[in-house]
C-alpha positions, 0 to 999 in steps of 0.5 A, a space after each residue: 500500500 505504501 509503495 502504491 501511494 509512493 508511486 501515485 505521488 510520483 506520478 501526480 508530481 510528474 503530471 503536474 509538472 509536465 502539465 505546467 510545461 505544456 501550458 507554457 508551450 501552448 501559448 505561442 501555438 494557440 496564438 499563432 493558430 488564431 492568427 492563421 485563422 484570422 481571429 483574435 488571439 483569445 479565440 485560440 487561447 480559449 479553444 486550447 483551454 476548453 478543448 484541452 480540459 474536456 478531452 483530458 477529463 473525458 477522453 479515451 487517451 490519458 496523457 494526450 494533449 488537445 487544443 487549437 490546431 493548425 490543421 483546423 485553422 487553415 480550413 476556416 480562413 476563407 469562412 472567417 474572411 467572408 462571413 466573420 468569426 460568428 460563422 466560425 463558431 457555428 461551424 465548430 458547433 456543427 463539427 462537434 456534433 459530427 464528431 459526437 455522431 462518429 463516436 456514437 457509431 464507433 467510426 474511430 475503430 477504422 483508424 486500425 485500417 491505416 497501414 503502418 507506413 502511412 502512420 510513419 509518414 504522418 509522424 514525419 510530416 507533422 514533425 516537419 510542420 512543427 519545425 517549419 512553424 517555429 520559423 515564424 518566431 524568427 520573423 518580425 515586421 520592419 519599419 516599412 511594414 514588411 515581414 523580415 528575418 532576424 539578422 545580426 546580433 538578435 539572430 545569433 543571441 536567439 540561436 545561442 539560447 535555443 542551443 542552450 535550451 536544447 542542451 539542457 533538455 538533453 543533458 538534465 535527465 542524465 543528472 536528475 529526473 525530479 523535474 521535467 527537463 523541458 520545464 527546467 529549460 524554460 525556467 532557466 533560460 527565462 531566468 538568465 534573460 531576465 537577470 542578465 538583461 539579455 535583449 531577445 524576443 519574448 512571447 509578447 514580441 511574437 504576439 505583437 509581430 503576428 498582430 502587426 503591433 495591435 495586440 499589446 497583452 495576452 491578459 483576458 477574462 474567463 470566456 463568456 457564454 455566447 450563442 453563435 450570432 448567425 441567422 438560423 436559416 437554411 442558407 447559413 447551414 449550407 455555408 457552414 456545412 462543408 467547413 464543419 464536415 472538413 473540420 470534424 474530419 481533419 480534427 478527428 483524423 489527427 486526434 486518432 492518429 496522435 492517439 495511436 502514436 501515444 499508445 505506441 510510446 506508452 505501451 498502453 491502449 487508448 479508447 478511440 470511441 471515448 476520444 471521438 465523443 470527448 472531442 465532439 463535446 469539447 468543440 460543441 462547448 468551444 462554440 458557445 465560449 468563443 473558441 475556434 475549436 481544436 483537436 489533439 496536438 502531437 507536439 504538445 502530446 510528445 512534450 507531455 509524455 516525454 516529461 512524464 505526463 501519463 494521467 488525465 491530471 497532466 492534461 487538466 493542469 495544462 488547460 487550467 495552467 493556461 487559463 491561469 496565465 491568461 486571467 492572472 499571470 499574463 505579465 509573466 508568461 509574456 516575458 518568456 523568451 521565444 528561444 526557450 519555447 522554440 528549443 523545446 519544440 525543436 527537441 520535439 521535432 527531433 524526437 518525433 521524426 522517425 529518422 531510421 525511416 530514411 534508411 529503410 528504402 533498402 530494408 522494406 518493400 519499395 511501395 511501403 517506402 514510397 508510401 512513407 515519402 508520399 504521406 510526409 510530402 503531402 502532409 507538408 504541402 497540403 494537409 493531413 487529411 489529404 495526405 492520409 487519404 492518399 496514403 491509404 488509397 495508394 496502399 489499398 491499390 498496391 494490396 489489391 494489385 498484389 492479391 490480384 496477381 495471386 489468383 490461379 487454378 490447377 486442373 485435372 480430368 476426373 474419372 467421369 471425364 469432367 474437367 476439374 479446375 481448383 481455384 486458389 486465391 481470393 476472387 474480387 474486383 482486382 482479380 476477376 480479369 485474370 481469373 477469366 483468362 485461366 479457363 480454356 472454354 473452347 477445348 474443355 469437355 462438356 462437363 466442367 467443375 470449379 472447385 473453390 475449396 481454396 478460395 473465397 468470393 469477396 464482392 459483387 465483381 466476383 459473382 459477375 465474373 462467375 456469371 460471365 464464365 458460366 455464360 461462356 460455357 453455356 454459349 458453347 453448349 457446356 455446363 460448369 458446376 461450382 462447388 466447395 464454396 465457403 459459408 461467406 461465399 454462399 451467403 454472398 450468392 444467396 443475397 444476389 440470387 435474383 441477379 445471377 443464375 449460377 449452378 452452385 452445389 449448395 453444400 460442401 461437395 467432394 470430388 470423391 463423392 461425384 465419382 
């Protein structure tokens, strides 16, 4: 009992400290994504608080961090530009409803159908995106109003502080694991900058850069409850429907893929159905409290897990910590050097990217390696949903092509003079063309048997192929009997009995009994 209490106490400490680390790292991400979506910084921060808290409390993957995401932000830019933020909140509300329905129908289980190379491409692509997202921290607006890169001493100082941050994160765990190295690095760098008077960019500098100098503070109040102010008309529904569907799909897909990654890291199993429901409820509530919606964040999830966060408490502390910073501690959070947060995210990139996959071109099938590259590149240049969809489609086509090539028959002539074809392989849409070339209809005897003991019929195309083969033999005045069908194949034929007229022996029938 004492050991259990000691273990629980250690885990609670880890969850609290990792949650605080996540809260600090969430600030620039939430603000940046809000500007990407063309809404106020508080819209992103409120989303990070609400989505993070609800999914940590109710979700199916303890330790996973959710908040405002870039994948969702880029979807709603045109909606906000054309119709305003209130339409965004309405779209987030409808997206949340779609996600709840997905959870009710247990659609999350289909994430298991995503091939492993697609998962690797997803992780690599997001690692590249996280890296590229940090590049905005190196930019500021010049006196002429143009966005320019840091140069000279400010750039060198920022790079030095980033390198020091990364060194602390790497070496500190070798000395002690009492405090998450990421949190320690942020505090150490912040202390050095403050006490030594180092001139470097801070969080508030970044906010001002993103807002063209308009935003001067991250201070805010508890998000107010407001029903989205949009006309309750069919026209409104038609406007928000496509955005809501894409938001729900992108958010759920990124969430479930991140869940799989965290599962692998922690050697535990999350619940995709509970996570889908939690994400849906979180986005619904977001819509009523002025949040831009969100989903799982792989970068912050990696920070949390690697900092020791395993329980729900880590996500709850992350969300409540962020709310505290907004309502009470904004003046402190604004002083954090950007270099410290960039260094943390760079370490996330290094730990997230599957570096070993770069050398797999000679150690795995070429089509699988191409899938990794395809998903990675498409994720970076388009979006996650498109990349994963293309990866799954490509993998499915390769799978179908490989199985289509395996269809074959062996033949013999029975004592009664009938020619017996024994079918091997799966008969489905991809293999039917090859299947029809395996029979010598013109030179076969009048009686032919197709023995399916080593095969299965998978779809309507398989039945159509059998009907085509039957018709070819009948046109030549010959008959073909189909026997030894599996139970699933028989059920498929029964369902389509009105569409096809096949000579099927209903029960399992052995050639020896025919003789």
